[in-house]
N, C-alpha and C positions, 0 to 999 in steps of 0.2 A: 126250787123247778131247772130241770136238764132240758135244753133244748134241742132237738138232733135233726141232722140229716142223714139220709141211707134206713131209717127205723126200720126196715127188715133185714138188714144184714147183719152176718154173725158177729161180728165184732159188737153192733149194737146191744143185740138179743145177750151173749153174754158178758156184760156190762152192767145189763141194768139188773141183775142180782147180786152184784160187788156193791152198788151204792146203798149211801147212808138209808136206815128204817123210813119211811115214809115219803121220798125224793120221789117227787112224779117226775116220767119222762113223757114228753109229749114229743111231735114229728111238728118241724117247720113246714109250714106250708106251701106248696111248691108255686104260689102267686108271693112267698116271702115273708110272708105273717106271721110273725113272731107273740107267742106267749106273752104279757104283760111281767107277769111274775118269774119270767125265766130271767138267770143271772149266767148261769153258766149253758156252754155251747159245745157238741161236737158236731162237725162236719164231717161227713163221713160216706158221701155220695161218690161214685166214680164209674169211669169208663174205660175199659182197653177194650182195642178191636184186636183179632189173629191176622191182623196184616201188615204191612209196613208200608208206612207212610206212603211210600212210592205207585202201594197198590188200593190206595185209599181216595173215593171221592173228593174234589173239595168239602161237599155239605159234610161225609163222615169225615173227615179231619174237622172240619171247624165245629161240628157236636162235640167233637173230645175236646179239643178246646174251651169250648163251651163249661161242660159238664165239670171237667176236673181243675180247669182253671179262674174265669172268669165268673162262674156261678159260686164260686165260695169265696172272693174276692170280693163281688159285690155287695155277700152276706156280710163277712166280717165286717166291712165299711160301716155298713146300716148297722149292725150290733154296737160296734163303737160308737158311734154316732150319738145312738140312743142311750147307752146304757156306761154311766161311768164307772163300774164297777165289775163290766164283764169279765169272764173268763171263757177261751175260748180254745178248744184244740181240732186243731184241723188234721185230715191225713191226707199225708204226701207220699211219697214213693222214693225208695233205692233207686227206682229207674230215674228220677230227677236226678243222680249225682252220677252215674254208668251209664243211661241210655235202655234203651230197649229195642224190643221187636216193632212193637210200636211207636214212632220217632215221635207223634204226634203226641201221645199219652206221657213221653218224657218231658217233650218241652214245654207241656201243661205243667208239670209236676215240678219240673226246676224254675220257671215263671211264678208257680205258688210257692214253691220253700225263699226265694230272694222277698217278694212281700212280706212273708212272715218277718226274716231275717231285718227288714229295715221301716218298716210299718210305725211310724211313732204313735207311743202309748200316752195314756196318761197314768200319775202309779199306781192306782188303782185297777187299772186293766190288768189281762194278762193274753196272752197272744201266741199260743208253741205249737210246733207241726210235727209229728210224727213220721219218721221216713222207713215204712216196712220193705224189708226185700221179701222175698215169696213166702206169702203166709201160707200153709200148706191146707189147712183145710177153707181155705176161703172160697167164696163161687169164683173170684177171676181165673183161682187156678184150678178149680176142676172141672171148669169149663174147657180147660184148655188141651189140644189135642196131640199135642207133642210133647208126648210122655219121657220119649229118650232125652228130650233135653233137659227135661225137668227133674230125671233121674241124675244126669251128670253134674246140674248144678248144686242137687241136693250131698253128693256125692263130696264135691269141693270145697263145699259150705266147711268152717272151722269146727262146727257143731256137728258135723255126718247126720242134718235135717233140718227142714223149716222151721221159721216160726209158726204160731197158732195164735188162731184169733182173739183165744183166751190171753196172752201176752199180752198183745195189742191194748186189750181191754182192760188190764191190770194197770198199763201205764197210764193208760187216761185216765182211769181214778187217780192213781197217785197223784197225777198232775192239777187235776181239778179238785181236787176232795183232802190231799194229804198236804203237797205242796201248799205254800203259803202265798204263791204267786210271784214267787221270786224269780222262779224259771220261765221265762220270758223272752219274746224276740228271736227265739233257735226253733230250729232244726233236728231233732234228736231221730239219731240213724239205729234203725235196730235191724242190723244186717248178721246176727252172730259173727262178727268179727270177719265179714268176707275181707273188707279192705287190707286187711291184716298177713293173706295169703303170700307165702313167699317169703316173710320178713323175718329176720334172726331174731 
């Protein structure tokens, strides 16, 4: 059984048809209640604002930190304490490495990445984070109004395109169902090689 947050996100909806036949997918309740049968987990909920951190209220910045950092870390702690063979994939962001127009979002993702890289696990547990750059067909991107900025980013990406939700879903599937758990304690950057631009 796979338990997820962000059940309605396009990443999760693209992931479901890729799962092994008969694999049940359940949403993790808002109160953190997790099905006893679950052993694989995808934490995919997120919140980004079209505002710089200097334009956000304290409550808005705090909510961004809560959704993108504190909630997934608390859930991971709960899952790892409860299930000795838990396999968890958390969705982070390239913004955690290179910043973002929403500084609260970037700071939250950077802290989440650090948690994944330093959390001590038992030998049978897996905790891995995906850090996608702009996901072209993701809800966060489709809601953005700065179309010119997005087009400029797309042009300078070495792949000349953005990542897709399906590509993220396929990576989640690989990590939780194909990889045998050796890939753990790491953040996998999915940015099309953006950090290699300008290098010979």
